[in-house]
C-alpha positions in Angstrom: 17.9 38.3 -35.9 17.4 41.1 -33.6 19.2 44.3 -34.1 19.3 47.5 -32.0 18.1 50.7 -33.7 20.6 52.0 -35.5 21.4 55.5 -35.6 21.3 57.6 -38.4 25.3 58.2 -39.5 24.9 54.1 -39.3 22.4 53.5 -41.3 23.8 56.4 -43.9 27.3 54.2 -43.2 25.3 50.7 -44.3 23.5 51.9 -47.4 26.2 53.7 -49.0 27.8 50.4 -48.7 25.2 48.7 -50.4 24.6 51.6 -53.1 28.0 51.8 -53.9 28.6 47.9 -54.2 26.2 48.4 -57.7 26.8 51.8 -58.8 30.9 51.4 -58.1 32.0 47.7 -58.4 35.5 48.8 -59.3 36.0 50.3 -56.2 34.2 48.3 -53.7 34.7 47.4 -50.9 35.3 51.1 -49.7 37.8 52.7 -48.2 37.2 55.6 -45.4 38.2 58.3 -47.9 35.4 56.7 -50.7 32.9 55.8 -47.6 32.6 59.0 -46.4 32.9 61.1 -50.0 29.5 58.8 -50.2 28.1 59.2 -46.5 28.3 63.5 -47.7 27.1 63.2 -51.3 25.2 66.0 -52.0 22.3 64.5 -54.7 20.0 61.7 -53.6 20.8 62.0 -50.2 17.8 63.3 -47.7 19.0 64.5 -45.1 22.3 65.8 -46.5 25.3 65.2 -44.5 28.6 66.3 -43.3 30.9 63.7 -41.6 33.9 64.0 -40.7 36.1 60.5 -41.8 35.9 60.0 -37.6 32.2 59.8 -37.1 32.1 57.4 -40.1 34.5 54.9 -38.8 33.2 55.2 -35.9 29.8 53.9 -37.4 31.9 51.5 -39.1 32.8 49.9 -35.6 29.1 49.9 -34.4 28.4 48.2 -37.4 31.2 45.8 -37.4 29.8 44.7 -34.0 26.7 43.7 -35.6 27.8 41.9 -38.0 26.6 44.3 -40.4 30.0 45.5 -42.1 33.6 43.8 -42.7 37.1 45.0 -43.1 38.3 43.8 -46.0 42.4 42.6 -45.2 44.9 42.0 -48.1 45.0 45.7 -49.1 47.5 48.4 -48.1 44.2 50.4 -47.8 41.5 49.5 -45.3 38.3 48.2 -46.7 35.0 47.6 -45.9 32.2 46.0 -47.1 28.4 45.3 -45.7 26.4 41.8 -45.1 23.4 43.9 -45.4 21.3 41.1 -47.1 22.8 37.8 -44.6 22.4 39.5 -41.1 18.4 40.5 -41.9 18.0 37.5 -43.8 16.5 39.4 -46.9 16.7 39.1 -50.5 18.3 41.7 -53.1 15.3 43.3 -54.1 14.3 44.3 -50.5 18.2 45.0 -49.9 17.6 47.5 -52.8 14.1 48.8 -51.1 15.9 49.2 -47.6 18.9 51.2 -49.5 16.9 53.7 -51.0 15.1 54.8 -47.8 18.0 54.9 -46.1 19.2 57.5 -48.0 16.3 59.4 -49.1 13.9 59.2 -46.5 10.6 58.1 -47.2 9.2 57.5 -50.7 6.2 56.5 -52.7 6.6 52.9 -54.8 6.5 54.5 -57.8 9.5 56.5 -56.5 11.0 53.7 -55.2 11.0 51.5 -58.6 12.2 55.0 -60.5 15.5 55.3 -58.3 16.1 51.5 -57.3 16.7 51.2 -61.0 20.6 50.6 -60.6 20.2 48.4 -57.4 17.5 46.5 -58.5 15.1 47.0 -61.7 11.4 45.8 -60.8 9.3 45.1 -63.1 6.0 46.9 -62.2 5.1 48.7 -58.7 2.9 46.3 -57.9 5.8 44.2 -57.5 7.7 46.9 -55.3 4.8 47.3 -53.4 5.0 43.3 -53.0 8.2 43.1 -51.0 7.5 46.3 -49.3 4.6 44.4 -47.5 6.5 41.3 -46.9 9.1 44.3 -44.9 6.2 45.4 -43.2 4.7 42.1 -42.2 8.2 40.8 -40.2 8.5 40.3 -36.6 9.8 43.4 -36.3 8.8 45.1 -39.0 11.5 46.5 -41.4 9.3 49.2 -42.9 6.1 51.4 -42.6 3.5 52.5 -44.6 3.2 56.5 -43.1 -0.2 58.1 -43.4 -1.2 60.4 -46.9 0.4 63.6 -46.6 -1.6 66.7 -47.5 -2.2 67.0 -51.5 -0.4 63.5 -52.0 -1.6 61.2 -54.0 0.2 57.9 -52.7 1.4 57.4 -49.5 5.2 56.6 -48.3 7.1 54.5 -47.3 9.5 54.7 -44.3 11.9 52.1 -43.1 12.6 51.1 -39.6 15.9 50.4 -39.1 16.4 54.0 -37.2 13.1 53.2 -35.2 9.3 54.9 -35.5 10.1 57.4 -38.4 9.6 61.5 -37.6 6.6 62.4 -39.4 6.4 66.1 -40.1 3.9 68.3 -38.8 2.0 68.6 -41.6 2.1 64.7 -41.9 0.9 64.5 -38.3 -1.9 67.3 -38.1 -3.4 65.8 -41.9 -3.3 62.3 -40.1 -4.9 64.1 -36.5 -7.4 65.8 -38.3 -8.5 62.8 -40.6 -9.2 61.1 -37.2 -11.4 63.9 -36.2 -13.3 64.3 -39.1 -14.3 60.8 -38.9 -15.0 61.1 -35.0 -17.2 64.2 -36.1 -18.9 62.2 -39.3 -19.7 58.8 -37.1 -21.8 61.4 -34.3 -23.6 62.8 -37.3 -25.0 59.6 -38.4 -25.4 58.8 -34.6 -27.7 61.6 -34.3 -29.3 60.9 -37.9 -30.7 58.0 -36.7 -31.5 59.1 -33.6 -34.1 61.4 -35.2 -35.1 58.8 -37.0 -36.1 56.7 -34.8 -37.4 59.8 -32.6 -39.5 60.3 -35.8 -40.7 56.7 -36.2 -41.9 56.5 -32.2 -43.9 60.0 -32.7 -45.7 58.2 -35.9 -46.6 55.0 -34.0 -47.7 57.1 -30.7 -50.1 58.9 -32.6 -51.3 55.8 -34.7 -52.3 54.2 -30.7 -53.6 57.2 -29.5 -55.9 57.3 -33.0 -56.9 54.0 -32.2 -57.8 54.4 -28.5 -59.5 57.0 -29.6 -57.3 59.9 -27.1 -58.0 63.1 -28.4 -55.1 65.9 -27.8 
């Protein structure tokens, strides 16, 4: 199913519903107030938001139009639940990874394994990477592996539900710098090859002149 790009608020609302389903199951589905508090949580959120309940409900309406959120009836308080796994057709492991990336921004596979503990317990980092690669190979792709940041040992992953990730200037500069360095090294390698070829031709010419008895 092809969906439009989610806004930052819509992605936050959707991810909070998934998170709270696992972390506070007794309170799930969530009321508008609980959902707003989850969206504005100061911990485990990047970026931290300060949304009004009206903004959250507007995002809920947009998500309902895409069948990503349902309203639960039968209670004095209106409550909401998500349909992420069914709409995107992903298993629980992939749902957990997408949720963390929407809540915390780009993360390494090791960070994802650590922080998804309450949503899904991955056996090892390679299993995390396996599900990430599956999400990256989908059409359209749901995640992307980002260029290595300066000084970083591992590359981070970002979700694509809100469009292409915006790379920090430092990361962009590093990526451009790597490409520039590779181009310079390629030119230097070509220059060394040409010099070696010229030396070979000079040696062959000298040998030919000697065999013909041509003096300088």
